[in-house]
N, C-alpha and C positions, 0 to 999 in steps of 0.2 A: 272710303275713298282710297284710291291707290297711292302708294308712295311715289314721289317724283323720281324718275330714273335719270342716271347721269346722261347728259346730252339732250334730255327732253326739254322742249320749249317750256318756259315759265309763264304762267298766266295767273291773274289774281284769283285766289281761292275764295269761295263764299263762306259766310258764317254758317257753321253747322250747329244749331242750337241743341242743348241737352234736353230742353223741353220747349213746347210751343206755348203752353198756357200756365199761368200761375195757379189756377185752381186744380187740385189734385184729381178731382172727379172728371173734369173735362179732359185732362191729360191722359188719364187711363182709358177714357171712353174712345178717343180717336185712335189710340194705339191698339186697343182691343179689336177694333173692326178689321185691322190688318192681320192681327195675330190669330184671330178666330179660325180654327180649322175648317177647311172647305173641301168638298169632293166634286168631281165631275160626274156626269152620267156614265155609268159603266158600259163597257163593250164586252162581248162574250164570244167564245169560240163557236163557230158555226155548227159543228157536230158534237160539241161537248159544252153545252151552255152553262153548266155549273162553273166552268173556268172563266172568270171575268177579271177585267183589269180596269183601273180608273186612275186619275191623277189627283193628288192631294198635296196640300201644304202642311200636313199635320206635323212633319218633322221640322218645320221652319223653312223648308225649301220645297219648291214644287217638284215632286218625284212621282214615279210610277208605283202603283200598288196592285197586288194580286188579291183576289177574293174568291175563295172556294165556297160556292153557295151550298154545297152538300154538307160541309162541316161547319160553315160560318166563319172559318178562319180568314183573317186578313193579315197581310204582311207587306212591308215595304220592299220593293224589288231593287230599285236603283238608289244609289247614294253617291252623288257627285257634288263637288263644291258649288258649281253653278247651276245645278238642277237639270231635270230631264222632263220633256213634255210629250215627245212623239213616240208612240208605242203601238203595237198590234199583238194579237194573240193568234197562234196558228189554228186552223180549223179543227184539228184534232185535240186542241187544248193542252198539248204537250209542251209547248214552248212559248216564251214571250220574246218578242222582237222589239228593240228600241234603238233609236238613232243616236249614235255616239259621235259627238263633235268635240272640239277643243274650246273650252271656256266660252261657249256661246257663239262661236264663229260660224256655225251652221254647216261646216265642211267636214265630212267624215263618212261613216258607213253604218249600215244596219248590223247590229249584233244580236245574238240570241242566247237565252239561258233557259233552263227547265222551269216550267210552271210549278212543278212538284215542290211542296213545302218541307220535305224531309231535310234533315240536317246535311246529308251528303249533297243533295241537290242545291241547297242554299249556299253552300261553299264552293259550288262550281263557278269558275270564272266565265263571264260571257265571252263568246267566240264570234268572230266575223261570220255573218250568216251565209253570205255567198262570196267565197274567197276570191273568185275570178273577176268580180265587179270592182272597178277602181273607185277610189274615194272621190267624193264630189258633193255638190249640194243636192238634197233629196228632190226627186222628181217623180214621186209616186211609188207605191208598193202594193202588190197583190200576192197573197200567200195562198196557195192551194195545197192539196194533198200530194200531187205529183209534180206540180209546176209552180215556180215562183217567178214573178216579174218585178224587176227593179228599174227605176229610172234615175239617171244621174245627169246633173248639169255642171258644166265647167266653163272656163273661158272659151273653149272650142265649140260650145254648143251643147246639144242634148244627145244622150246615148241611152238606149233602152235595151235591157238584157232579160233573157229568160234562162232559168236554170231548171233542168229536168234530166232524170236518168244519170246524174253525176256529171253532166256537161253544161257549160254556160255558153249561150249564144248571144252575140250582139246583133239584134235583128233590125235595129233602126238607129241611124246616126245622121243628124242634120245640124246645120248652124242655127236654125230657127228653134224657138222654144217648143218643147214637147214633153209629154209625161204619160206615165201609166195611169189609166182611169178605172177600168173594171174588168173582172175576170168572171166568165160564166160559171154557173154552178158545176157543170160537168167538165170545166176547164178546157173546152174545145175552142172557145172564142175569147179574144182579148181586145178590149177597147182602149185606144190611146187618144189623147188630145194632142193636136199639133197646130202649128201656125205657119205652114208652108206658104200660105197666101200673104204672109207678111204682117199679120196683126195678132199678136199674142193676147191682146185684151178681148178679142172676139174669136175664140178658137173654133176649130173644126174637129170632127170625130172620125176616126177610122177604126174599123173592126177587122182583126186579123185572125186567121185560123192558126191555132198553136202547133199544128203538126208540120208546118213549113213556113209559117208567117207570111203567107200570101194574103192579099187583101180580099176580104169577103164583101165589104160594103164601105162606102164613104158617105159622109153627110156634112154638108156645109150650107148654111142658109144665106150666104152672100155677105157683101161688105157691111160692116157695122152690126152684124147679127151673130152673136156667139151661141155656141152649143156647149153644154156641160154634161158629160156622161156621169150619172150618179151611181148606178149599180144595175147589174143584170138581175133578172128574176131569180129568187131563191129556190126555184123548183128545178130539179134535175131535167136536162133536155130542153128547157124552155129558153129560146133564143131572144126573148124580149129584153130590151135595154131601156131603162128609165133615164130620161134626159131633161134638162132645163133648156128651154128655147126662149127667144124674145121676138118672135115674128110679128106680134101685135104691140110692140113697144113696151113690153114689161116681161119679167121672168115668169114663165108658166111651165107646166109639166107636159111631157110627151112620152108615150111609149112606142118604141120602134122595134118591130119584129125584124131583126137583122137578116134572117135567112129568106123571108118572103118579101122583104123591103116594103112593108106596110106600116102605117102609122095610126096611132090613136091619140089625138090631142085631148088633153084633160081640160075641158072648158068649165071653169068654176065661176060662180056668181059671187066673187069676193073682190073687194077693192084691194089695191096694193099688189104685193108679189107673194109667191109661194115657193116652197121647197118640199121635198117629200122622200119617203122611203117605202119599201114594200111591206105588206103583211106577210107572214111566213108562208102562206099557201098561195101567194101571188094573186089573190082574188080581190084585194083592196090595197089602197095606199093610205099611209099616215101622212097627213098634210100639215105642214107648219106654215101658217099664214102670217105675214108681216104687213102692218099698215100703220103709218104715222107713229112710229116709235114703240109699238106694242105688237105682241104676237099671240096667236091662239092655235089650238090643235083641233084637227078634224079627221074623220074617217071617210074615205071616198070608196064606195063600192063600184068596182069596175063593170059588173054586169048590169046593175040597175042605174048607175050614174047618180046614186043617192049620196048626198053629202051630209054627214052627221057631226055636229059640234061635240067635242069632248070638253065639257065645261071646265075652264080654268079662269081664275081671276085675271083682271087686266094686269099686264106686266110683260115680262120677257120669258119666252121659252128658250132655254139654253141648250137645246139638243133633245133628241127623242129617238126611241127605238121600240120595236114590237117583239115580244117574246113568243115562243111557240104556243103558249096557252092564250094568246091574244091580249095579254096585259101590256100596257104602254108605260115605259119608264122615261122620265123627262126631268129636267131641272126647271125651276121657276123662281123668279124674284121680281120685286119692283123697287122703286127708289127708296121706299120707306122700310122694306122688309128684306132681310138677308136671304141669299139663295138656299134652296133646299132641293134635294133629289127625291122625287116622288114616284109612286107607281099607281096607275089607274087600272084596276082589275077588269076582267071581261064582264063582271056583273055590275060595273059602274062604281064600285067603292074606290076611294082614293085615299092613300096613306103615304107617310114618309117611308122611303125605301132605305136610304143610307143616312146614318147620323154619325158624323165624325166625333172623335173624342174631344172633350173640353166644352167650354161655354160658348154659346152662339154669339155672333157679333151683335153689338147694340144696334138698334135701328137708326133711321135718319128721317129727313124731311121728304114729303111727297113732291112730285113734279107737277107743274102746270104746263099746258100747251100754249104756245104763241104762234100765230100765223101772220106773217108779215109780207106785204107786197114788195117784190124785189125786181131788179132789172130783167131777170129771166123767168119770172113767175112767182107764185106763192111759196114762201120759205117757211118751213116748219122748224121751230125751235122749242127746246125744253127748258123750263125755268124753275129754279128753286130759290127760296128766300130763307134767311136765318129765322129761327123761331122768334116770333114777336117783333120782327123788323117792321119799321114804319119810315116812310119818306125815302128819298134817294139813298141807295146803298153803294158802298164800294163793291165793285162787280168784277168777277173773273169770267172771261169768255173762254171756255174749254173747247178747243177745236180738235175734233177726232182725227185719227190717222186713217190710213188707207191708200189713196183717198176713197177707194170704193168700199165703204163701210158706212155705218150710221150710228148716231147716238140713240139710245133706247131707254125706256122706262125700266131700268134695271138697277139693282143695288150696286153702289160704288163707294168703297171706303175712301177713295180719293176725292170724289165729289163731296162726301160728307165732311171731311176735315176742313175744306174751304168754307162750308157753311158754319161749322163750329168756330172758325176764325173770324166770322163776321162778314163774309162776302156773300152777296147774291151770286148765283151761278147760272150762266146762260150757255147752253149747248146748241150749236147751229148745224142742222142738216143741209149744208150748202150744196149747190150744184156740184156733182161729182159723187154725192152720197148714193147708196143703194137703197132700194125699197120704194122709190118714188118714180119708177119708170126708166126705160133705157135713155130717153132723150135727156132727162135730168142728169143721169149718171154720166153721159157722154158729152154734156155741154162744155166740159172743160178742155176738150180736145183742141190742140193747137194754141191754147192760151191757159195752161194750167197755173194754178196759184192765184193769178190776178182775177180770174173769173170767180173763184170761191170767195175771195176777199170782197168782191162787190156785194155778195150776199151777206157776209159778216158785217159790212158797213151798214147795210139796210137794217139789219137786226139791231146793231148798235144804236142807230138813229132812233129806232122804235123804243129801245130800252131807256134811252135818255128822255125821249119825248113823253113816254108814259109815266115818268116819275120813278121808275124802278131803279135806275142807275145814276150815280153821281158822275157827271162827265169828267171831273177832275181826278177821279179815282177808279179808272178802268184798266184792268190788267188783261193781257192776251197771253194764253198759255196752250201748249199742246206738245205731243210727242210724235216722232216719226213724221208722217205727212203733216200732222198738226204742228210739229216743231218747225217744219219748213214754212208753213203758213204764218206761224208766229214771227219768224225772222223777216219774212216778206212784208208782213203787216207793219212791223216797226219801221221799215224803210219806205213803204209806199203810203202809209197812213199815220205819219208821225204825230199828228195833232190829236189822235183818238186815244193814245195809249200812255198810261203812266209808267208801265213797266212791262217787260216780256219775260216769259219763262219757256225756254225751248229745250225739250228733251230729244236726244238722238235725231237731230234735224238734218235736212239737206240745207246747206248754207252757201255752197259754191257749186252750182249745178254741173258745170263742165268738169270740174275735178271729181265730183261725185260720180259722174258717168264713167270716168276713166277707171275708177277704183272699185266700183260696186260689182256685185255678182251678176253674171251674164243674164240670169232670168229677169233682173230689174233693168238691165240695159235694153232688153227686148221690150219690156213694158214701156220704158221711156220713149223708145223709137215710135211705138204705136201711139203714145199720148202726145208727143211733141210734133210728130209728123216726120221724124227722121232722127239721125244722130246729130251731135253738135257740129260735125263737119258739114252735114247736109243742110241744116237749118240753124246756123249760128245765131241769127237775130232772135229767134224764139227763145233759145236757151238764155241768151243775154237778158232779154226783156223779163224773163220769168225767174231769174236767179236773185236771191237775197243779196248776194255780193255786189250786184249792180247798184244797189240803193244805199250803200254804207254811208255816203255823205249826208243822207237825210236822217239817219238814226239819231235820236236825241234821248230817248228813255233808257234807263238802266236795263240791262239784259243779263239774265242768268242762262247759261248753256250747260247741259249735262250730256255726256257721251261715254260710250263704252269703247275700250281699246280694240276689241275684237269684232266690231260691228261690220258685217259684209253688206249691209243695206244702206247705211249712212256712214261711210268710212271716216276715220278720224282726220285724215289729211285735209280734206275740204273744210272741215270745221275749224281746224287750225288756221287756214287761210282767212276765214271770216274773223276769227279772234284777233289775228294780226292786224287786220284792217280796223277793227274797233280800237285797238291799242294805239295805232298811228294817229287816229282822229281824236283820241282822248275821251271816247265814249265810256261811261261807267259800265263795267261788266265784271262778271265772275264766271269761272269755269270749274265744274265738278266733273272729274274724270274717274272712271271706275273700271275694274277688271272684269268685263263681261262683254256680251255682244249687244244685240238690239234690245236693250232693257235687261233687267235682272229678275231671276226667279227666286232670289233669296229674300225672305220676308224682312229680315233685319236691315238689309240694304235698301229695300223699298221704303221702309219707314224712315231711314236716314235721309234718303233723297227727298221724300215728301216733306219732311220737316224743313229741309233746306229750302225747297221751293216756296212753301207757304210762308215761311219767315221772311224770305226775300221780298215777296209781294206785300206782306203786312208792313214791312219797313217802308216800302215805297209809297204806300197809301196812308201811312200814319196810324196803323193799327197796332204796331209792335210796341 
């Protein structure tokens, strides 16, 4: 936790326990899940595939690592107090690019340093990758051999730059949200995403010729139907662009030949939604299929339209890519088993690809599905119970962020510690969640927050009625959008909740809009139907600050000083209101942005949250 600065407002601090459980084994087990080293699926240089990078927490902080597959050597590239997540490797494998911000504030620039592991290269300080591009929030990056495209977002809007031949050109500048999307293999064509039609949640795609940045083609499917440019074909001279569309009410794949302006829709006999990437020869697609909290891998042959399952156990696929030899690298986990990065060879064999140093994380409990009738249709929830639990349990409802995201059957050290503490865990894929169709995702438009909470209430009723949950011991918790929903739930559903835990939340929506990054203002205008000046009643109705007088349950709030998404001032406004009304509350303030990448800090925050809830329901 940060030290209070002179002049900083004073709020009650929560109890930060040295340990959660008296049993030494239980204490070590929950901490070990967070401390266990993990790795992401590697990315590699397009023309030097032995040069790979990945993200790992092996140092105790999430940082960028380089992996030379030819020698087997792995090394940590970045070493920053608050960690590093965003990186890319140049197509020639010569350099690693990573985004350099200040203490998690997400405002900064791309820097680069050599991939080379020699002593001289390792001691080379990273330098700004494209000097003439101003600092800002990242809005896309594409690195070619002769051209680099960089997107920047500021309070003035979006600006897109290209650097080639030693010169930097700003070729696009608009007040609306926009970003770099994809660069063709021969670097003749550049796809950008834009929201000139006024809706950043459903973007359009434009393809430009890089020799003068004139428009080659535009594609927009109309109001409420977004397009997401994924990547151009990996074959030289091939102008086909892979996109996600939602013309039939769910996310599906489309191949667009930009120069002939012809399309090939990929019609798959799969429920749910899909994403995809090219095979190296552009003759097939690797499909990641998502349905009801679980995902699977498939190969789709473009000539024959044959779909072949690449057998993986039920769980979550956390990313995937195809190597030149046809092998597929992907990560997998489920609620009971920790994540692992695997490779499926072209001959069908499947094995572990990357093993981080140290002991693996202890396992946890499996999830069960619950399907509950709600006011907007059938709600899918994922449920876990403590081992050996019988009868109604103290229950925590963990509300995911986004809002356009979803809870999945994946391993979560955070979920596991709540189970260890004696809570049943319920995760709700409320309206607004992805993976259940466009109508479900967009049902929160014009009434965000309150719509999701109708679904949470329906699942809460089910949990109590089924005998799973003790109605007198239900806690609501979440971070980011989940933190926003938590505070809104405490004010609009006070009789349901014994306590609330809100991490990096939106608490005062009007003040949040004033202070947040422009990309989120654009998102909010699309979601709410305008700005606070244009639709003040919607912002007032959907803001937790409006319902302070109804809050009764104790609430713990956690927030980062440098958060550009859920800024600190609007949280202080809410805390001031709690104090004026005498509502029991505590505030944990830390020196980072929208969450922490430092594992020790994550453990401290988790212990604080779980202990606060245990105390509220009588488990402490």
